[in-house]
N, C-alpha and C positions, 0 to 999 in steps of 0.2 A: 808465731806459729801455733795453731791449735794443739791441744794436748791429746785429744782422742778423736775429735771430729775431723773430717777432711775439709779443705777450703770450700769444696762444692756443697757440703752439708751446711756449713755456716751461711753460705750464700742462699741456699734453699730456704733456710729458716728465716732469713731476713726478707726474702722475696715472698714466700708462700705462707710463713707463719708456723712451719713445722719441719721436722726432718726425722727420718727413720730409714732403716733400722740401725741401731748402734749396739754392738755386742758388749755386754758388761759383766755378766756372771758366768763362772765356770759351771759345769754340770754338778760338781760336788757342792758348790755354794747354793745352787738352786735346790738340790736335794735336802740340804740342811734347813733352808727356809721353809720348804714345803713340809718337811717332817715336823718342824717346830709348830707350824700352823695347825696341821692335822692332829698332832698329839694334844695340843691345847683344846681344840674343838671336841675331840673325843672325850677329854677329861671333864668338860663342862656339859657334855651331852647335846651339842648342837653347834651350828656355825657362829662366827662372831656376830654380836648384835650391833645395833647402830652406834652406840657409844664406843664400843671396842674397835670399830672400823674407822673412827675419826681420831686423828692425831695418835695413831697407833705406835709411832716411834717413841712415845713417852711411856707406853705400857709394856711393850715387849722388847727385850734386848735384841732379839734377832731382827725385828723390823728396823730398829735404830741402825744396826749394822748394815742392813740391806740398803736403806735410803741414803746412808752416808758413805756407801762404798766408794773408794777412790775413783773408780771409773765413772760412776754416776756423777760425782762432783766435778770430775774433769770435763765431762760433756756440758754440764751447766756452766762451768767457768768459761768454757770456750765461747759462750753466748752472752754472758752478763758480767764477767769479770771475777776476780779472785776473792772478794769479800762476800761470802754467801750466808744467807739466813734461811733456815728451813721454817716455813710459815705454817704449812698444813700438810696433812697426809690422809688419804682415804683408801681403804681396801675395797676393791671391786671384785666380788666373788660371785660371778654370774652362774646360776644353776643351769644344769642341762635340761633340754626338752621342756623349757618353760617360756613364758611370754615376757620375761623381764627385759626392759629396754631402757635407754637413756635418751631423753628428748633433746632437741637441738638447743644448745646453750653456750654461754661463754663463762669461763672461770672467773673473770673479773667482776661479774655481777655480785659475787658473794663477799668480797673481802674489803673493798674500799681502799685499795692501795694506789698510791701515786708516787712517781709516774708509773705508767703501765709497762713494767719490765719483768713481771712475774713469768717464770718458766715452769711448766709442769712436765715432770719426767714420769712417763707411764712405763712401769716395770713388769715384764711378763714372766710369771712363774710356770705358766703353761703356754703353749702356742696360742696366739690370738689371731684368729682367722675370720674370713667372711662367714663361714659356717657357724662359728661359735660366738659371733657378735663382736668383732674387733671395733676399735674406735674408727669412726668415719669423720673426715674433715672436709671443709670447704676452703681450698687454697686461696690465699690472698685476702680472706675475709677479715684478718686481723688489722688490715689497714683502714677499715671503716669505723673503728672505734666501737664504743658500747652501743648495742642495739636495744630498742625497746622490747619489752617482753611482758607476758601475762602469766599468772599462776593458774595452772590447770592440773591439780593433783589427780593422779590416776593410779589404780591398784597396782599395775605392773611397772610403773615408772620408777627406776632406781633413784631418780632425783625426787626426793620426797617433797621438796619445795614446789615441784610441778612447773619448773621454769620452761616456758615455750617461747622462743624468739618470734617476734612479729615480722618474719621475713619469708620470702619465697625461696625454698630450697630446691634447686634444680639438680636432679639425679646425675645429669651428665657432667656436672662440675665436681662431683665428690671423689675423694680418694679414700680407699680402705687401707688403713695403716696396719697391715698384717705384720706380726712379729713372731719370731721363733722363740723357743724357750731360752731365757737368759738374756733377751734383747730388750732395748728400751726405745721409745720414741720421745721426742721433745716438742712441746708446742707452746705457742704464745698465749698469754692470758686473754686476748681478744679473739682468738681463733674460734670460729663456729664449728662445733663438733657434737657428736652424739654416737649412739650405737644401737644395733638391732638385737633381737633376742638370740639366745644361744640355742641353735638347733642341732648341736652336736650331742654326743653321748656322755661327755664328762664336763665337770665344772671348768669354767674359764677363770683362772686365778691371776689377778693383777693388782698392783698397788700404784697409786700415783702420789707423787710428792711435789709440793709447790715451793719453789725457791725464789728469793728476791735478793738483789744487791743490798748491802747494809744501808745505802743511801736512800732507799725507798721508805716512805712513811705511810701511815694510815690516816685517812681523813677523820677529823673529829678530835674531841678533847681527850678521850681515853685511849689507852694503849692495850693492844692484845699481846699475849705471850708468844714468843717465838725463840728459836735456838740458833745461835751462831755455830756453823758447822765447818767453816773454812775461812782463813784470813782474819781480819780484825773488824771490829765495829766501833767506829769513831763517832757515831751518831746517837746511839741509845734510844732509838725510836720504839723499841719493843721491850716488854718485860722479859727477863731471862727465864729459860726453862732448864730443868736438870734432866740429864739423860737417865734412862731406866737403870735400875740396879739389879734387875733380874727379869724373869719371864712372868709378868703380872704379879710380882710379889707385893707385899704391903706398901713399901715406900714408893714403888712405881705406880701402884693404883692411886695412891694419894696425890702424887704429882700430876698424873693424868687427869684426875678429877678436878684438881685446882685449875689447871691450865684450860681444860675444856669448858669449865663453867665461866671462867673469865672471858674466853673467846666468844662464847654464846651470848653472854650478857652484853658485851661490847657490840656485837653484830646486831642484836635486837635494838639497842639504843640508836644505831645508825639506820634502822629500818630497812636493812638490806634484804632480809628474807626471813622465813621461819626456820632459823638455824637450830632451834631446839630439836628439829628432826633431821638436820643435816648429818650425813655420814651413813 
């Protein structure tokens, strides 16, 4: 029996490559996460920068709490089993009344993970709607494997690698994964997805966390860092990461920098993309 998803949601994920919405956070939890984010940004005089938005669960204790929340892990476990490794995390903080968008892409392009069992949990700290640029997906596209793509960096593309899939995206096939505050969606690493600009009046705040079973490995000789967050790891495919000890305190900043530098160096060796700008 699934822990938090319904049987229909599990079936939908297997068939379509995604499922939503799944309620995970209380109003009080969302308020704590948002306050922590906004207090930190106010203190540094601006929004999180690219480095701070990548692998944020190593830098901020509240992000670690959020992405390892029992209900988040329950939903992921329902899809890929009990031994869960947190591989990556990105903050998607889309400004209002701006032209920022996310081009059509697949998560698997970035990471070189085999087999393709990565699940991305997209966590909404504000409502994510058509108006403010929610994630849009192409149902069933995960069954086609990795697609060819080209790099086309654009000023307003939040994917700084400029990934554009070489496919014909038909509007009639698309689904807008609208989420309420405190809800999440789950999608497969091969699912084709993107998002439009935020035409609302407030920031759209979301974090996505990428999880894999402990049995998944990374292609190539070198290992990236990752964190076991549930169950056990009998494989040792990844270098261990230490959770944050505070809110961007000195030890957390050091661990974040160490892990992010290793991750980027490993990805550059694999020639996956320009990961020095990822995040």
